[in-house]
C-alpha positions as CSV (number, residue, x, y, z in Angstrom):
1,M,-41.7,11.3,55.0
2,V,-39.2,9.6,52.5
3,G,-39.6,6.3,51.4
4,K,-38.1,3.5,50.0
5,N,-33.6,4.8,48.3
6,N,-36.1,8.4,49.0
7,A,-37.1,7.8,45.6
8,L,-41.2,8.5,47.0
9,I,-42.3,11.4,49.4
10,V,-45.9,12.2,50.6
11,F,-48.1,15.0,51.0
12,Q,-51.1,15.2,52.8
13,G,-51.5,11.3,52.3
14,K,-50.3,11.2,48.7
15,D,-47.4,9.0,47.1
16,I,-44.8,11.6,45.0
17,R,-42.2,9.7,42.7
18,R,-39.2,11.3,42.4
19,I,-35.6,10.9,41.0
20,W,-32.1,12.4,42.2
21,F,-31.1,13.9,38.2
22,K,-28.2,16.8,37.7
23,D,-27.9,17.2,41.4
24,E,-31.6,18.4,42.1
25,W,-34.7,16.4,43.0
26,Y,-36.6,15.6,39.5
27,Y,-41.0,14.9,40.7
28,S,-43.3,12.9,38.4
29,V,-45.8,15.7,37.4
30,V,-48.3,13.7,36.9
31,D,-47.8,12.4,40.4
32,V,-48.2,16.4,41.1
33,V,-51.1,16.9,38.8
34,S,-53.2,14.0,41.1
35,V,-52.3,15.5,44.2
36,L,-53.0,19.2,43.0
37,T,-56.4,18.0,41.5
38,G,-57.4,14.7,43.1
39,S,-58.0,13.7,39.4
40,S,-58.5,9.9,38.5
41,K,-57.5,11.0,35.5
42,S,-53.9,13.1,36.1
43,R,-52.5,12.3,33.1
44,Q,-54.8,13.5,30.6
45,Y,-55.4,16.0,32.3
46,W,-51.5,17.2,32.2
47,G,-52.1,16.7,28.6
48,K,-54.2,19.4,28.3
49,V,-52.7,21.6,30.3
50,K,-49.5,20.8,28.5
51,D,-51.2,21.2,25.2
52,R,-52.6,25.1,26.5
53,E,-50.0,25.7,28.2
54,F,-46.9,25.4,26.1
55,T,-47.5,22.9,23.0
56,S,-50.1,25.4,21.7
57,L,-48.2,28.9,22.8
58,Q,-44.4,27.1,21.0
59,L,-42.5,27.2,24.4
60,S,-40.0,25.0,24.8
61,P,-41.0,21.5,27.4
62,I,-39.6,22.6,31.0
63,W,-40.1,19.2,31.9
64,V,-37.9,15.9,31.0
65,Q,-38.7,12.1,30.6
66,L,-36.6,9.9,33.2
67,K,-37.2,6.6,34.0
68,L,-40.0,6.2,37.3
69,E,-40.5,3.0,39.1
70,S,-45.0,1.8,38.2
71,S,-46.8,0.4,40.1
72,D,-46.5,-3.1,38.5
73,G,-42.6,-3.2,39.8
74,K,-41.0,-1.7,35.9
75,K,-40.4,1.5,35.2
76,Y,-41.1,3.9,32.5
77,A,-40.4,7.0,30.9
78,T,-41.9,9.9,32.6
79,D,-42.1,13.7,32.8
80,C,-40.6,14.9,35.3
81,A,-39.6,18.5,36.7
82,N,-37.1,19.6,39.1
83,T,-38.4,22.2,41.7
84,K,-38.4,25.6,39.9
85,N,-40.0,24.5,36.9
86,M,-42.9,22.6,39.1
87,F,-43.6,25.7,40.5
88,R,-44.1,27.2,36.9
89,I,-46.6,24.3,36.0
90,I,-48.5,24.2,39.0
91,Q,-49.2,28.1,38.4
92,S,-51.2,26.4,35.4
93,I,-53.3,24.2,37.6
94,P,-56.2,25.5,39.6
95,S,-56.3,23.8,43.4
96,K,-56.2,24.9,46.9
97,K,-53.5,23.2,47.2
98,A,-51.0,24.7,45.4
99,E,-49.5,26.9,47.8
100,P,-49.3,25.0,50.9
101,F,-47.9,22.5,48.0
102,K,-45.3,25.1,47.0
103,Q,-44.0,25.7,50.2
104,W,-43.7,22.0,51.4
105,L,-42.0,21.5,47.8
106,A,-39.6,24.1,48.4
107,Q,-38.7,22.8,51.7
108,V,-38.1,19.4,50.5
109,G,-35.4,20.5,48.1
110,H,-33.7,22.8,50.4
111,E,-33.8,19.5,53.1
112,R,-31.9,17.7,50.5
113,I,-29.1,20.4,49.3
114,Q,-28.5,20.3,53.5
115,E,-28.2,16.6,53.6
116,I,-25.7,16.4,50.8
117,E,-23.6,19.6,52.6
118,N,-23.9,17.7,55.9
119,P,-24.6,13.8,55.4
120,E,-25.2,13.6,59.0
121,L,-28.2,16.0,58.4
122,G,-29.9,13.0,56.4
123,Q,-29.3,10.4,59.0
124,D,-30.6,12.5,61.6
125,R,-33.9,12.5,60.0
126,I,-33.9,8.7,59.9
127,K,-33.0,8.9,63.0
128,K,-35.7,10.9,64.3
129,Y,-38.6,8.9,61.9
130,Y,-37.8,6.1,63.3
131,E,-37.5,7.5,66.8
132,L,-41.2,8.7,66.1
133,K,-42.1,4.6,65.4
134,G,-41.4,3.6,68.4
135,Y,-38.2,1.8,67.6
136,P,-35.4,1.6,70.4
137,K,-32.2,3.3,70.3
138,S,-30.0,0.4,69.9
139,W,-32.3,-1.1,66.9
140,I,-32.1,2.3,65.4
141,D,-28.0,2.2,65.5
142,K,-28.0,-1.3,63.9
143,R,-30.8,0.2,60.9
144,L,-28.7,3.3,60.4
145,R,-25.4,1.2,59.8
146,G,-26.8,-1.4,58.0
147,I,-28.5,1.6,55.9
148,A,-24.4,2.5,55.2
149,I,-23.6,-0.4,54.2
150,R,-26.4,-0.6,51.6
151,Q,-25.5,2.3,50.1
152,E,-22.0,1.4,49.4
153,L,-23.2,-1.8,48.3
154,T,-25.1,-0.2,45.7
155,G,-22.7,2.9,44.6
156,E,-20.5,0.0,43.8
157,W,-23.2,-2.3,41.5
158,K,-23.7,1.2,40.1
159,Q,-19.7,1.5,38.8
160,R,-19.8,-1.9,38.4
161,G,-22.1,-2.0,35.6
162,V,-25.5,-3.4,37.1
163,E,-28.9,-2.0,36.9
164,E,-30.7,-0.5,39.0
165,G,-34.3,-2.0,39.5
166,R,-34.7,-5.5,38.0
167,E,-31.0,-6.2,39.0
168,F,-30.3,-4.7,42.0
169,A,-33.5,-7.2,43.4
170,I,-32.5,-9.7,42.3
171,L,-29.0,-9.6,43.5
172,T,-30.6,-8.3,46.8
173,N,-32.8,-11.2,47.0
174,E,-29.1,-13.7,46.2
175,I,-27.8,-12.3,49.4
176,S,-30.7,-12.9,51.4
177,E,-31.6,-16.0,50.5
178,A,-28.0,-17.2,51.0
179,T,-28.1,-15.4,54.5
180,F,-31.0,-16.5,56.0
181,G,-31.9,-19.4,54.0
182,V,-35.4,-17.9,53.1
183,S,-36.0,-15.5,50.2
184,I,-36.8,-11.8,50.8
185,A,-40.9,-12.8,49.6
186,D,-41.0,-16.2,52.1
187,H,-38.8,-13.8,54.8
188,K,-42.2,-11.4,54.4
189,K,-44.6,-13.9,54.9
190,I,-43.0,-15.2,58.0
191,K,-43.0,-12.0,59.4
192,G,-46.6,-12.0,58.7
193,M,-46.3,-8.6,56.1
194,K,-49.0,-8.9,53.8
195,P,-47.8,-8.7,50.3
196,K,-50.3,-5.9,49.2
197,F,-48.0,-3.5,51.4
198,K,-45.5,-3.5,48.6
199,N,-43.6,-0.5,50.0
200,K,-43.5,-2.1,53.3
201,N,-39.4,-2.7,54.0
202,L,-38.4,-5.8,55.4
203,R,-35.6,-4.5,57.1
204,D,-37.8,-1.7,59.2
205,N,-39.3,-5.2,60.6
206,M,-36.0,-7.0,61.1
207,N,-34.9,-7.8,64.6
208,D,-31.6,-6.8,66.4
209,L,-29.8,-10.6,64.7
210,E,-31.3,-10.5,61.7
211,L,-30.2,-7.2,60.5
212,I,-26.8,-8.0,62.2
213,F,-26.7,-10.9,59.4
214,N,-28.1,-8.6,56.6
215,M,-25.5,-6.4,57.4
216,L,-22.6,-9.2,56.9
217,G,-23.7,-10.4,54.2
218,E,-23.7,-7.2,52.1
219,A,-20.5,-6.4,53.3
220,S,-19.1,-9.5,52.3
221,T,-20.2,-8.8,49.2
222,T,-19.5,-5.5,48.3
223,A,-15.4,-6.3,50.0
224,I,-15.6,-9.4,47.3
225,A,-17.1,-7.3,44.7
226,Q,-14.0,-5.1,45.4
227,T,-11.5,-8.2,45.3
228,K,-12.6,-9.7,42.4
229,D,-13.3,-6.7,40.5
230,A,-16.7,-8.3,39.6
231,Q,-18.1,-6.6,36.2
232,G,-21.8,-6.6,35.4
233,F,-24.7,-8.6,36.3
234,E,-23.7,-12.3,36.2
235,E,-19.7,-11.1,38.1
236,N,-21.6,-9.5,40.6
237,K,-24.5,-12.3,41.3
238,V,-21.9,-15.0,42.1
239,A,-20.2,-12.4,44.5
240,A,-23.4,-11.7,45.8
241,K,-24.3,-15.8,46.7
242,K,-20.8,-15.9,48.8
243,G,-21.0,-13.2,50.1
244,G,-24.1,-14.2,51.4
245,T,-22.9,-17.4,51.9
246,I,-20.7,-15.9,54.6
247,A,-23.6,-14.6,56.2
248,G,-25.3,-17.4,56.3
249,N,-22.8,-20.1,57.6
250,A,-22.0,-17.7,60.4
251,R,-26.0,-17.5,60.8
252,K,-25.6,-21.5,61.2
253,N,-22.7,-21.7,63.5
254,L,-25.0,-19.1,66.1
255,E,-28.1,-21.4,65.6
256,I,-26.1,-24.6,66.5
257,E,-24.7,-22.9,70.0
258,T,-27.7,-20.9,70.8
259,G,-30.2,-23.4,69.4
260,K,-32.4,-20.8,68.5
261,K,-33.3,-19.9,64.7
262,V,-32.4,-16.3,63.5
263,V,-35.0,-15.3,61.2
264,S,-37.9,-14.9,63.8
265,K,-41.6,-13.9,62.9
266,D,-41.0,-11.1,65.4
267,N,-41.6,-7.5,63.3
268,R,-41.8,-3.8,64.0
269,L,-45.2,-4.5,66.4
270,S,-43.2,-6.9,68.2
271,L,-39.8,-5.4,69.0
272,P,-38.8,-4.2,72.4
273,K,-40.6,-0.6,73.3
274,P,-37.7,2.3,74.6
275,K,-38.0,2.3,77.8
276,K,-39.1,5.6,79.8
277,E,-36.5,7.6,81.6
278,L,-37.1,8.2,85.3
279,K,-37.8,11.5,86.5
């Protein structure tokens, strides 16, 4: 299972953070240790393994420190290892889950390489995920298009000096608020999404029109940033507001013509179910 921005995966119900670095996945060692041991003190456990298996033997570290998002929403330097080196670390941890975890880890890495060589495979996997969740085909098509538009936007932000994490979140909220007239947090409340479920994706609970206007806001922002050659956070914030406003004005015009609000309490549970094929 793949999480938000592919930064989170799940093994047997346990979350494992990862990051794409130097053309391969790097996984949080502490998260892997937690999965294999079931220990609530995985950091201390990993510290002892490091001392015993590497430091005391004067071996070079086979991990690197990369910034991963923590439960408080902030990013911290975290010990991470690629698939090859993670196998070595796993060997130092006695666990019945070690072998199935190795097989799963190898498959996850292989799938990512396949997706780089053939991006359509990645979309196929996402499509299958939404189909299994019961989303209708017409909704899935819009959601996949929205993902592509979002990736183009975040790619522009990275090139234009916007920092991932907090700055990305602020700009995203600027677009969303200008598009829908409500913040992302308030939009989630309207959908009945409980705040304690932080990993729940608002877009996965949008109706068709919300997805369409969301795409318009982000695509407009990308076009403005490119045309104005926006650099840095502040200039891209201006572009985000303008892009969202374009979508917001279109939304307001539609609401005037139909007499209906675009932002709706409808969520994934109330989306139309796919019709069964007649035999």
